[in-house]
Residue, then its C-alpha position, 0 to 999 in steps of 0.5 A: m606804797r604807804a605803810m598802814v597803821k595798825v590799830p589794836v583790836p580787842e579780843k572780841p568784836s562785841e567788846a569793842l562795840r560795847s566799849a564804843i557805845e559806853r564811850t559815846f554815852e559818857a561823852t554825851a551824858s552831860s549834854t543829854a541832861g541839859t537837852r532833857e531839862r529843856a524838853v521838859e520846860l518846853l512841854d510844860e510851856v506847851a501844856k500851860r498855853g493849851r490850858d490857857v487857850r481852853d480856858q479862853l474858849g470856855k469863856i467865849e462859849s459861855s458868852v455866846r451861850g448867854r447871848r443866845k438865851g437873852 
């Protein structure tokens, strides 16, 4: 039979959970900041393209309406 390795157990399970969550946040904090910045950049690009499309559609609409009158 194999001997089991004993892992030290904190006094309270809630402390162990809190510690694990804190370690996870610390380990991913720097990568999260980069991801957030990239997401903001992508959203800005989507918004810019949306404005460009709206402007183009406005020009097309004006052109079509102008042809109807003339």
